[in-house]
C-alpha positions as CSV (number, residue, x, y, z in Angstrom):
1,M,-22.4,-30.8,-33.4
2,R,-20.3,-33.9,-32.1
3,T,-16.8,-33.1,-30.8
4,L,-13.7,-35.1,-29.8
5,V,-10.8,-33.7,-27.9
6,V,-7.8,-35.9,-27.9
7,V,-4.9,-35.5,-25.4
8,R,-1.9,-37.6,-24.5
9,S,-2.9,-37.9,-21.0
10,L,-4.9,-36.4,-18.2
11,K,-2.2,-35.9,-15.7
12,M,-2.0,-32.6,-13.7
13,G,-0.5,-30.0,-16.2
14,G,-1.3,-26.8,-18.1
15,M,-1.8,-28.4,-21.6
16,E,-3.9,-31.1,-20.1
17,R,-6.1,-28.6,-18.2
18,V,-6.6,-26.6,-21.4
19,A,-7.7,-29.8,-23.2
20,V,-10.4,-30.5,-20.2
21,N,-11.4,-26.8,-20.6
22,L,-12.0,-27.0,-24.3
23,A,-14.0,-30.3,-23.8
24,D,-16.1,-28.4,-21.3
25,A,-16.4,-25.4,-23.6
26,F,-18.0,-27.4,-26.3
27,A,-20.4,-28.9,-24.0
28,E,-21.3,-25.5,-22.5
29,A,-21.9,-24.3,-26.1
30,G,-24.5,-27.1,-26.6
31,H,-22.4,-29.6,-28.5
32,E,-22.0,-33.3,-27.7
33,S,-18.5,-33.4,-26.3
34,H,-16.1,-36.2,-25.9
35,L,-12.7,-36.3,-24.4
36,L,-10.0,-39.0,-25.1
37,S,-6.8,-39.7,-23.2
38,L,-4.3,-41.9,-24.8
39,R,-2.5,-42.8,-21.6
40,E,-3.8,-43.7,-18.2
41,V,-2.6,-41.9,-15.1
42,A,-3.3,-42.0,-11.4
43,D,-5.7,-39.3,-10.3
44,P,-6.5,-37.7,-13.7
45,L,-8.1,-34.3,-14.4
46,R,-11.9,-34.3,-14.7
47,P,-14.1,-32.1,-16.7
48,A,-16.3,-29.7,-14.7
49,R,-19.4,-30.6,-16.8
50,D,-21.0,-33.9,-16.4
51,E,-22.1,-34.0,-20.0
52,V,-18.5,-34.6,-21.3
53,R,-18.0,-38.3,-22.0
54,V,-14.4,-39.2,-21.0
55,H,-12.8,-42.1,-22.8
56,P,-9.6,-43.9,-21.7
57,L,-7.3,-45.5,-24.3
58,N,-4.1,-47.2,-23.4
59,L,-2.7,-46.7,-26.9
60,R,0.9,-48.0,-26.2
61,W,-0.5,-51.2,-24.8
62,W,-2.9,-51.8,-27.7
63,S,-0.2,-50.9,-30.2
64,R,2.2,-53.4,-28.8
65,L,-0.5,-56.1,-28.6
66,T,-0.6,-56.1,-32.6
67,G,2.9,-57.4,-32.5
68,I,3.7,-55.2,-35.4
69,G,3.6,-52.3,-33.1
70,L,6.0,-53.8,-30.7
71,L,8.5,-54.7,-33.4
72,L,8.2,-51.2,-34.8
73,E,8.8,-49.7,-31.3
74,L,11.9,-51.8,-30.7
75,F,13.4,-50.8,-34.1
76,A,12.7,-47.2,-33.4
77,R,14.3,-47.5,-29.9
78,L,17.4,-49.3,-31.0
79,F,18.2,-47.9,-34.3
80,I,16.3,-44.7,-35.2
81,N,16.2,-42.9,-31.8
82,P,20.0,-43.3,-31.3
83,L,20.6,-41.5,-34.6
84,M,17.9,-38.9,-34.2
85,K,16.9,-37.9,-30.6
86,R,13.3,-37.5,-29.9
87,S,12.4,-39.5,-32.9
88,L,11.0,-42.7,-31.1
89,F,7.6,-41.6,-32.3
90,L,8.5,-42.5,-35.9
91,G,8.3,-46.1,-34.8
92,T,5.5,-46.0,-32.0
93,G,3.1,-43.6,-34.0
94,V,2.8,-46.0,-36.9
95,M,0.4,-48.4,-35.3
96,G,-0.6,-45.8,-32.8
97,G,-2.4,-44.1,-35.7
98,W,-4.0,-47.4,-36.9
99,V,-5.1,-48.1,-33.1
100,F,-6.7,-44.7,-32.8
101,H,-8.4,-45.1,-36.2
102,R,-9.9,-48.4,-35.0
103,W,-11.1,-46.8,-31.8
104,L,-12.7,-43.8,-33.7
105,R,-14.6,-46.4,-36.0
106,R,-16.0,-48.2,-32.9
107,A,-16.8,-44.9,-31.3
108,E,-18.6,-43.7,-34.2
109,R,-20.7,-46.8,-34.6
110,R,-22.0,-46.1,-31.1
111,Y,-22.3,-42.3,-30.9
112,G,-22.4,-41.1,-34.6
113,R,-19.9,-39.3,-36.7
114,F,-17.8,-36.7,-35.0
115,D,-17.8,-33.3,-36.7
116,R,-14.6,-32.0,-35.3
117,I,-11.6,-33.9,-33.7
118,V,-9.0,-31.7,-31.8
119,F,-5.6,-33.1,-31.1
120,R,-3.9,-30.9,-28.4
121,G,-0.1,-30.8,-28.2
122,V,2.7,-32.1,-30.2
123,G,3.1,-35.0,-27.8
124,T,-0.4,-36.1,-28.7
125,F,0.3,-35.8,-32.6
126,E,3.5,-38.0,-32.1
127,L,1.5,-40.9,-30.7
128,V,-0.9,-41.1,-33.8
129,W,1.0,-39.4,-36.7
130,T,-0.1,-41.7,-39.2
131,F,-3.7,-40.9,-38.7
132,R,-5.1,-38.2,-41.1
133,D,-8.6,-36.8,-41.5
134,E,-10.1,-33.4,-42.8
135,R,-12.0,-33.1,-39.6
136,A,-9.0,-33.0,-37.5
137,R,-7.4,-29.9,-36.1
138,Y,-3.7,-30.1,-34.5
139,V,-3.2,-27.6,-31.8
140,L,0.4,-26.3,-31.3
141,E,0.7,-25.1,-27.7
142,N,4.1,-23.7,-27.7
143,I,6.7,-22.0,-30.1
144,L,8.8,-24.2,-32.4
145,H,12.5,-23.7,-32.0
146,V,14.3,-23.9,-35.4
147,R,17.9,-24.4,-34.4
148,K,19.2,-25.4,-37.8
149,V,18.1,-26.6,-41.1
150,G,18.5,-30.1,-41.9
151,W,17.2,-33.5,-42.9
152,R,16.2,-34.3,-39.5
153,G,13.9,-31.4,-39.1
154,R,12.6,-32.0,-42.5
155,L,11.7,-35.6,-41.9
156,L,10.0,-35.1,-38.4
157,S,8.1,-31.8,-39.6
158,R,6.7,-33.6,-42.6
159,C,5.3,-36.4,-40.5
160,L,3.9,-33.9,-37.9
161,Y,2.7,-30.8,-39.6
162,D,2.7,-31.2,-43.4
163,R,-0.8,-31.0,-45.1
164,R,-2.5,-30.8,-41.8
165,H,-5.1,-28.2,-40.5
166,L,-3.0,-26.6,-37.8
167,V,-4.1,-24.4,-34.9
168,T,-1.7,-22.1,-32.9
169,V,-2.7,-20.7,-29.5
170,S,-1.1,-17.4,-30.2
171,H,0.3,-15.2,-33.0
172,G,3.8,-15.8,-31.5
173,V,3.4,-19.6,-32.0
174,A,2.1,-18.9,-35.6
175,E,5.2,-16.9,-36.3
176,S,7.5,-19.6,-35.2
177,L,5.5,-22.2,-37.2
178,D,5.9,-20.0,-40.3
179,E,9.6,-19.8,-39.8
180,A,9.8,-23.5,-39.3
181,A,7.8,-24.1,-42.5
182,K,10.2,-22.1,-44.6
183,C,13.3,-23.8,-43.1
184,W,11.9,-27.4,-43.0
185,G,10.0,-27.4,-46.2
186,F,6.4,-28.3,-45.2
187,T,3.1,-26.9,-46.1
188,P,0.1,-27.0,-43.7
189,A,-3.4,-27.4,-45.2
190,S,-4.3,-24.2,-43.1
191,V,-3.1,-22.2,-40.1
192,T,-5.5,-20.7,-37.6
193,V,-4.9,-18.7,-34.3
194,I,-7.4,-19.7,-31.6
195,P,-6.3,-19.0,-28.0
196,N,-6.9,-21.3,-25.1
197,P,-10.3,-21.2,-23.5
198,C,-10.4,-20.0,-20.0
199,P,-13.5,-21.1,-18.1
200,I,-13.9,-17.8,-16.1
201,D,-16.9,-18.7,-14.0
202,G,-15.3,-22.0,-13.1
203,I,-12.3,-20.3,-12.0
204,R,-14.0,-17.7,-9.9
205,Q,-16.0,-20.5,-8.1
206,A,-12.9,-22.6,-7.6
207,M,-10.8,-19.7,-6.4
208,T,-13.3,-19.3,-3.4
209,E,-12.7,-22.8,-2.1
210,P,-11.0,-23.2,1.4
211,E,-7.3,-23.5,1.4
212,P,-5.8,-24.0,4.8
213,D,-2.2,-23.7,3.7
214,L,-2.4,-20.2,2.3
215,P,-0.1,-17.6,3.9
216,E,-1.7,-15.3,6.4
217,V,0.2,-12.3,5.0
218,P,0.3,-10.7,1.4
219,Y,2.4,-12.6,-0.9
220,L,3.8,-13.1,-4.5
221,V,2.8,-16.3,-6.4
222,N,3.9,-18.2,-9.4
223,V,2.0,-21.1,-10.7
224,A,4.0,-23.4,-13.1
225,R,5.9,-26.7,-13.3
226,L,9.5,-26.5,-12.0
227,V,11.2,-26.9,-15.2
228,P,14.0,-25.0,-17.0
229,A,11.7,-23.4,-19.4
230,K,9.8,-21.6,-16.7
231,D,13.0,-20.0,-15.3
232,H,12.5,-19.9,-11.7
233,A,16.0,-19.2,-11.2
234,L,15.5,-15.7,-12.7
235,L,12.4,-15.3,-10.6
236,L,14.3,-16.2,-7.4
237,R,17.2,-13.8,-8.2
238,A,14.9,-11.0,-9.1
239,Y,12.9,-11.6,-6.0
240,A,16.1,-11.4,-3.9
241,A,17.0,-8.1,-5.6
242,A,13.6,-6.6,-5.2
243,D,14.3,-6.8,-1.4
244,T,10.5,-7.3,-0.4
245,S,9.4,-8.6,2.9
246,M,6.4,-10.4,1.1
247,P,6.8,-14.1,0.9
248,L,7.2,-15.7,-2.7
249,V,5.0,-18.9,-3.2
250,L,5.9,-21.4,-5.9
251,V,2.9,-23.5,-6.7
252,G,4.0,-26.6,-8.8
253,D,6.6,-29.4,-8.7
254,G,9.3,-30.8,-11.2
255,Q,12.8,-31.7,-11.8
256,E,14.2,-28.3,-10.7
257,R,12.9,-28.2,-7.2
258,E,16.0,-29.4,-5.4
259,R,18.1,-27.0,-7.4
260,L,15.8,-24.1,-6.8
261,E,15.7,-24.7,-3.0
262,A,19.4,-24.7,-3.0
263,L,19.5,-21.4,-4.8
264,A,17.0,-19.9,-2.4
265,E,19.4,-20.9,0.5
266,T,22.5,-19.4,-1.5
267,L,20.5,-16.2,-2.1
268,G,19.5,-16.0,1.6
269,I,15.9,-16.0,0.9
270,A,14.9,-19.7,1.8
271,E,12.7,-18.5,4.8
272,R,10.6,-16.3,2.5
273,V,10.2,-18.6,-0.4
274,I,7.4,-21.2,0.0
275,F,7.5,-24.4,-2.1
276,A,3.8,-25.2,-2.1
277,G,4.1,-28.2,-4.4
278,Q,1.6,-29.3,-6.9
279,R,-1.9,-28.3,-6.2
280,A,-5.1,-29.7,-7.8
281,N,-6.8,-26.3,-7.2
282,P,-4.3,-23.4,-7.8
283,Y,-6.9,-20.8,-7.9
284,P,-7.2,-19.8,-4.2
285,W,-3.4,-19.3,-4.3
286,M,-3.8,-17.0,-7.3
287,H,-6.8,-15.1,-5.8
288,H,-5.4,-14.4,-2.4
289,A,-1.9,-13.2,-3.8
290,R,-0.9,-9.6,-3.9
291,L,0.8,-10.2,-7.3
292,F,1.3,-13.1,-10.0
293,V,4.7,-13.1,-11.5
294,L,5.7,-14.9,-14.6
295,S,9.4,-15.5,-15.5
296,S,9.3,-18.0,-18.5
297,R,11.8,-18.1,-21.1
298,F,9.1,-18.6,-23.6
299,E,5.2,-19.1,-23.3
300,G,3.2,-20.4,-26.1
301,M,0.3,-18.2,-24.8
302,G,0.7,-17.9,-21.0
303,I,-2.8,-18.9,-20.0
304,V,-1.8,-18.5,-16.3
305,L,-1.7,-14.7,-16.8
306,F,-5.2,-14.9,-17.9
307,E,-6.2,-17.1,-15.1
308,A,-4.6,-14.8,-12.4
309,L,-6.6,-11.9,-14.0
310,A,-9.8,-13.9,-13.9
311,C,-8.9,-14.4,-10.0
312,D,-8.8,-10.6,-9.6
313,T,-5.0,-10.7,-9.1
314,P,-2.6,-8.1,-10.8
315,V,0.1,-9.8,-12.9
316,L,3.6,-9.1,-13.9
317,S,5.5,-10.9,-16.7
318,V,8.9,-10.9,-18.4
319,D,8.9,-10.3,-22.1
320,C,9.5,-13.5,-23.7
321,P,8.8,-15.2,-27.0
322,G,5.1,-16.8,-27.6
323,G,1.7,-15.2,-26.8
324,I,2.0,-13.2,-23.5
325,R,1.6,-9.9,-25.5
326,E,-1.9,-11.2,-26.8
327,I,-3.0,-11.1,-23.1
328,L,-1.1,-8.2,-21.8
329,K,-2.0,-5.6,-24.3
330,G,-3.4,-2.0,-24.2
331,D,-3.4,-0.9,-20.6
332,L,-1.8,-4.3,-19.6
333,E,1.3,-3.7,-21.5
334,A,2.7,-1.9,-18.4
335,C,2.7,-5.3,-16.7
336,I,5.6,-6.6,-19.0
337,T,9.2,-6.1,-17.8
338,P,12.5,-6.8,-19.5
339,H,13.8,-10.4,-19.5
340,S,16.4,-9.8,-16.8
341,V,17.1,-9.9,-13.1
342,E,17.2,-6.3,-12.9
343,G,14.1,-5.6,-15.2
344,L,12.0,-8.1,-13.3
345,A,13.2,-6.9,-9.7
346,E,12.2,-3.3,-10.7
347,G,9.0,-4.5,-12.0
348,I,8.2,-6.3,-8.7
349,R,9.1,-3.1,-6.8
350,H,7.0,-1.0,-8.9
351,A,4.0,-3.2,-8.9
352,L,4.1,-3.5,-5.0
353,A,4.3,0.2,-4.5
354,R,1.1,0.8,-6.3
355,D,-2.5,0.2,-5.2
356,K,-3.9,-3.0,-6.3
357,P,-5.4,-2.2,-9.7
358,A,-9.1,-3.2,-10.6
359,I,-9.4,-6.0,-13.1
360,Q,-11.4,-5.1,-16.3
361,E,-13.9,-7.6,-17.8
362,T,-13.1,-6.5,-21.4
363,W,-9.6,-7.9,-20.9
364,L,-11.2,-11.4,-20.6
365,E,-13.5,-11.4,-23.7
366,N,-11.4,-13.1,-26.4
367,F,-10.8,-16.1,-24.2
368,R,-14.3,-16.9,-23.0
369,P,-15.0,-20.7,-23.7
370,D,-18.0,-20.0,-26.1
371,V,-16.1,-17.9,-28.3
372,V,-13.1,-20.3,-28.6
373,A,-15.4,-23.4,-29.1
374,E,-17.3,-21.9,-32.0
375,A,-13.8,-20.9,-33.5
376,F,-12.8,-24.6,-33.5
377,L,-15.9,-25.4,-35.4
378,A,-15.6,-22.9,-38.1
379,S,-14.1,-23.9,-41.5
380,P,-10.3,-23.3,-41.7
381,S,-8.8,-20.7,-43.8
382,R,-5.4,-19.1,-44.5
383,G,-6.3,-16.2,-42.4
384,N,-6.1,-15.8,-38.6
385,W,-8.8,-16.0,-36.2
386,F,-8.1,-12.9,-34.2
387,E,-8.1,-10.7,-37.3
388,R,-11.5,-12.2,-38.6
389,M,-13.3,-11.5,-35.2
């Protein structure tokens, strides 16, 4: 089959990496795989498989070039967005959908008709929200936050979710979607639960690559953007309370870095906390760690937990809304701690007091790329994929 994965950009990030992994998964399963990025970035992520055809499309530039797109963007920026925050897409996505449709027609004249088109992330939907096609699947990477029922939520959700074939990366995301649908009054064409693919073989190859900056002693690690949703402040406070001599390594960068560095100084742990910054290959950092710790306020799926397990590293996570319990189930439920400083600190102490546990291959089965790829190519239904396996 011929597949197309569409993503907002190929910058370094979790959602973008998953989009690349899915394109690789389609190619690995023997399908003709294409990957489209709607924004150009410096040093973009690249598929691991050479068979994946990567297409850049500067969607904003082409939309503005139509003239109508520029006028709609200005109208949305000056009048709509001041009234409704985060609604700029209502203007920009009108011509964005038209430009994408034109690009798709040209691509199909060259390569043939695509059998499946997968849009990853709400930010991607927004750029092309006027485009509709039965072949399209729209992947929700994170939970929907229904703060209040009102006309704004109804309008935005009708544009993004109504009568579309939606895919959620976990049952937790599906539950939040169901709540949002009831509150905001939209009806998806279908809802399917399909987890993010995790390229186990590729991870295990990447984790053995040399990394000169690794600590020479056992350490704890967290890999995530330094943003409020990942709640690194909770992690720093719990780490301080756990009173371990092992360093804590934070792999990632973001808007919270200066505040977190100041907090580490205040807590008296600055000498033991290593801000490693953004890394193109985070897997050696995961593989050589004694423990991977997740402290997020919510996680659509928590794919980093799976990646750490694939790196043969034990994991610990706070209990949070989303999909972590679909990874940490069965024997792994013991790796979940209460979402509090005291709970996480106790979890760290307990995990470090035990011998390093062996990672079981059965924990990884549902997330293998070939399984996930075939799920995307199946016909949609009202059921959910995990229950049909």
